[in-house]
Phi, psi and omega in degrees: 000131181252140180254103188295335185295340179298330180284348184267349184307315181299339184265349184297327183292338181277352184268350187302321183264006182282161174287165185299333184290347181267034179295143178307121182298337178295336182265005176298141186273118178277324183207156174236136178241107186050040176089351178267131187275151169242124189264166173304319180303317182294319178289319180299327180297335181267344184288140177291162176300147184292330181169174182290135174276172181301131180090351179264201186297113178244030180302130183303320180296320179296317180296321179298318179296322178298321181295332182280351180289116183268165177299324179297320179293322178295317179296320179295322178296313180301315181296318180296317179293322177295321177300321177297318179294322178296313179298320180297314179298318180297317180293321178295322177295320179293323177298319177294318181300324181270007178059038176279124180231164180252136174275159180305322182292325179297316180294316181297316180300318180293317180297318179300319179295319181290325177293326175051047175085353178277136180292151186304313180303318180294317182299312183285337172294320178296319177298317180299323178296336178263014180063034176246121181281156177300319180300315180296318180296315181295322178296314180296320179296317179298317180294319178300318179295320178298317180295317178300318181293322176299313182291325176297319179295319177299317180297318180295319180293331181268358185300320184303317179280319184297327182278357181278067177243113185282162176298324179295321179298317180294315181296318180297319180296320178298313184294327185273352183229056185299330182296336180287339185255006179282132174234141180287171175304139181231148174243142171263118190241154172224138187226159170236132179236125179230175188262005178212148179295321181299316179295320180297318179295322179296316180293324179297317179298319178299317181293316181294338178268013174113359179293146182278121187304309185294322179294319178294322178299317180301325184276319193248337188287140177278341184235103174224055189266354179278165179300331182263025179070251182270000182282132178262353182072198180274128181224150175261176181300323183290345185261359183237161177299155179303328181296342181273356184307318180299341181299332183286353177263354183272160178273160175300134181094351181284152172247130185293164164293173178292128181246124179263129172227182178295343183268347181140207181248122189253144162241132186233130177261130176271105182275326183197164177227142171237124179290161173302139186200166167265120182301132180295150184306314184297331182288330183244007185305310183296318179296318180293319177302316180295321178298315179294323178296315180298319179297320181293321177294320179298319179295317179298319179294318180300318179294320181294316182292325177293322177296320179295318178297324183295335179254015178253128178271119181239128175237130182242132175279090187297323180295316180293320179297321181294322182276348181296136177213000000 
């Protein structure tokens, strides 16, 4: 996010003796939320760059997509971003109304997380390179924390009702939506990937003569990036390359022929099979309960935010928004 007002600092000193009508256009008020203004500067900070400058991305597809951007889409983008700023201002006002404040430890913990091990001078130098001042960053961080704390408080206050999801409700939802719990046939796979067909054939012969698949994979495979090394876990047909389709015809314990893909030459061990099935209720009960709980919380939040909007006075300078570019 770029803050255009930083470029205006050298000019502020020339405005002191000007008449009131010569106010910095960046500070013109686009909207008011309960009397608090949102400026052109704030909306401009959220707008994407207009397009690639000379020497930057001139990819034909990207340019073609830019050409397809219509005035209606630009107007919709401006309106959507302004709505976000209005909601943000509204939430900050509500946090103040409820006397929500931040303790020093909350701020420090958040700053430590954002720094992510980078020392402060380096971090703020990076911000400066993006035309973001330390003051602006700290203000935005403080406001984000206030909003998070407000929403956390709302969630806690709504927990008593939100958590009132009976076992019958969960069971009924499961029974009425069987298509959601259907899973296709799955194979549990382990693979070795090498850079030549000859090497793959040699390793396959070694495995068929009693060599341990995983040990050979540790030594020779180019791809052992999963937590389980060479293990791919359970996968369905849709989750593997087309070249792996014949694997679904093999028996458990089988080692595939050499399979060539764009990644190299594969040997694949079939460790286990799961037939297509409807997942049993007990297996997904906790996950389903959490899904229903999340939906109920989202609904409660939507009602709360609409109620908050209904008692918030918002005025938008439509002419200024229309002329904004």
